C-alpha positions, 0 to 999 in steps of 0.5 A: 480136840484131844483130852477134851474127854479127860477134862470133861470126866475130870470135872463132872468128878469134882463135881461130885468129889463137891457134893459128897466133900464139899468144896478142897481145902487146898487143889493142886494140878500136875505140871502136865497137859494131862489134866492130874488135881490132886484135892485135899477135903478136910475131915475131923475124924482124928483122934481128940485133941489131934489135928485134923485129918485130910482125905486125898482125892487124884481126879484124872490118874484113872486116864492115863496108862499105867506104866512099867519101871525100864527093869524089875 
């Protein structure tokens, strides 16, 4: 089954992220079927009196080949 290995790697990585950072506040999936996810984990590392910051993690991008622009 194509993509099964990527799906299991994504599930493993997400489990590791959640063990370290808890449940993400926001998650976004790539519209394509290649399994890319973006997770936003809220963190209070901003100076006092300012908004909370976020840690953004991508899950699945390292499973895809890098592309080069058509012209350099």
